[in-house]
C-alpha positions in Angstrom: 34.8 29.7 -9.1 31.9 30.0 -6.5 33.2 26.6 -4.7 36.7 28.1 -4.5 35.4 31.3 -2.8 33.4 29.2 -0.4 36.4 27.1 0.6 38.5 30.4 1.2 35.8 31.7 3.5 35.7 28.5 5.4 39.5 28.5 5.8 39.5 32.0 7.3 36.8 31.0 9.8 38.8 28.0 10.9 41.9 30.1 11.2 40.1 32.6 13.5 38.7 29.7 15.6 42.2 28.3 16.0 43.5 31.7 17.0 40.7 32.2 19.5 41.2 28.8 21.1 45.0 29.4 21.4 44.5 32.8 23.1 41.9 31.2 25.6 44.2 28.3 26.3 47.2 30.7 27.0 45.0 32.8 29.2 43.7 29.6 31.2 47.5 28.5 31.5 48.4 31.8 32.9 45.6 31.9 35.4 46.2 28.3 36.5 49.9 29.2 37.0 49.2 32.3 39.1 46.7 30.3 41.1 49.2 27.5 41.8 51.9 29.9 42.7 49.5 31.7 45.0 48.4 28.6 46.7 51.9 27.2 47.2 53.4 30.4 48.5 50.3 31.3 50.6 51.0 35.1 50.9 50.4 36.7 54.4 48.9 40.1 54.8 51.3 42.8 56.1 51.5 43.7 59.7 51.0 47.2 61.1 51.9 48.7 64.4 51.1 52.2 65.6 54.2 53.4 67.4 53.4 56.9 68.6 51.3 60.1 68.0 52.4 63.7 68.5 49.6 66.0 69.4 50.0 69.6 68.2 46.3 70.6 68.5 43.2 68.9 69.9 40.4 71.6 70.7 36.7 70.8 71.0 34.6 74.1 70.6 31.0 74.9 70.4 28.8 74.1 68.5 30.3 70.7 68.1 33.5 71.7 66.2 36.7 70.0 66.5 40.1 71.1 65.5 43.1 68.6 65.5 46.6 68.5 64.3 48.9 65.5 65.1 51.5 63.4 63.5 51.3 59.5 63.7 54.1 57.1 63.2 53.2 53.5 62.2 55.5 50.7 61.0 54.5 48.1 58.4 56.3 44.8 58.0 56.0 42.3 55.0 56.1 38.8 56.7 56.6 37.0 53.4 59.9 35.7 52.4 59.1 35.2 48.6 56.3 37.8 48.1 56.8 41.6 47.6 54.1 44.2 48.2 53.3 47.2 46.1 51.5 50.0 48.1 49.8 51.7 45.1 47.7 54.1 47.3 47.5 54.7 51.0 45.4 57.4 52.8 45.7 57.9 56.4 43.1 59.7 58.6 41.6 59.6 62.1 38.1 58.8 63.3 36.2 59.1 66.5 33.4 56.6 67.2 33.3 55.8 63.5 33.1 59.5 62.4 35.9 60.8 60.4 37.4 63.8 62.2 40.5 64.6 60.0 41.4 65.1 56.2 43.0 62.1 54.5 46.7 62.3 54.2 48.2 60.4 51.2 51.3 58.4 51.6 53.6 58.1 48.4 53.4 54.8 46.6 56.1 52.4 47.6 57.4 48.8 47.3 58.0 46.7 50.2 60.4 43.8 49.6 60.6 40.3 51.3 60.7 40.5 55.1 61.1 44.3 54.9 59.9 47.1 57.2 58.6 50.4 56.3 58.0 53.4 58.7 55.7 56.2 57.9 55.0 59.4 59.9 52.2 61.4 58.2 50.4 64.5 59.6 46.6 64.3 59.9 44.5 67.3 60.8 41.2 68.9 60.6 40.1 72.4 61.2 36.7 73.3 62.8 35.3 69.8 61.7 31.5 69.5 62.6 31.0 66.4 64.6 27.7 64.7 65.7 26.2 66.2 68.8 26.3 62.8 70.7 30.0 62.4 69.8 30.7 65.9 71.0 29.2 64.9 74.4 31.2 61.7 74.7 34.4 63.4 73.4 34.0 66.1 76.0 33.4 63.5 78.7 36.6 61.5 77.6 38.7 64.8 77.8 37.4 65.6 81.2 38.6 62.2 82.4 41.9 62.5 80.5 42.0 59.7 78.0 40.6 60.0 74.5 40.1 56.9 72.3 40.6 57.6 68.5 41.0 55.2 65.6 43.9 55.9 63.2 42.9 54.4 59.8 44.8 53.6 56.6 42.8 52.7 53.5 44.4 51.9 50.1 45.3 49.5 47.3 48.1 46.8 47.2 49.5 44.4 44.7 51.5 41.3 45.4 54.8 40.4 43.4 55.7 36.8 43.1 58.8 36.5 41.1 58.0 38.3 37.9 54.3 38.0 38.3 52.3 40.9 39.8 48.6 40.5 40.7 45.8 42.8 40.4 45.0 45.5 43.1 43.5 44.6 46.3 41.8 46.8 48.8 43.8 47.3 52.2 42.1 48.4 55.4 44.3 49.1 58.5 42.7 50.0 61.8 44.9 51.1 64.8 43.3 52.0 68.2 44.9 55.1 69.8 44.2 55.8 73.5 46.0 59.1 74.1 46.3 60.6 77.6 45.6 64.2 76.7 44.8 65.0 80.3 48.6 64.4 81.4 51.2 65.8 79.2 53.8 64.2 81.6 52.7 60.9 80.1 54.4 62.0 76.9 57.6 63.9 75.8 57.3 67.5 75.1 58.1 68.5 71.5 58.8 72.1 70.8 56.7 74.7 72.7 53.4 72.9 73.1 53.3 69.6 71.3 53.4 66.3 73.2 54.6 62.9 71.8 52.8 59.9 73.2 54.2 56.4 72.9 51.6 53.9 72.0 53.0 50.7 70.4 49.6 49.5 69.3 48.9 46.5 66.9 46.7 47.2 64.2 44.0 45.1 62.5 44.6 44.5 58.8 42.2 43.4 56.2 43.1 42.6 52.6 
């Protein structure tokens, strides 16, 4: 009787080992398949262009407080012919000399198909945002000369869709230089009573 019990125990262990081996083999096959598809198709990161910025408010006051309110429009293109892109999360904000000067504005999650274009026009703003004294001096000098150099940023997560396969999430970082001629409203188009829309058409750097 004891020998039979021992055999039954060994049989269960062997079955467990076979199941574990099958699961591991399946996972390896799936990973290898995804890798091969990825290598063959060679996904290209999306392209972003900052098209324009409409400035509603841009006021620097003492002591080193900045109030801003503007709307930016940027376009994204998926250059891949066989790969779609899921934008799971995307937050847009502005910085000046690497210091954040606005709140982050969330863009709703969206899917971008093959060779497809998307256009977003979020508002970004900040009220009485404290900025570093040296940045305040530099910003005041730029305003005096007319042109102000900002960086419009978009940070988020993306996933790639290859056929029915969807990858894990990847970090997306977009950087769009914006040189705005605040000293000359005639350089833009008047919107409403006081806002001015400036055409930029600036290529953005994209890191995934």
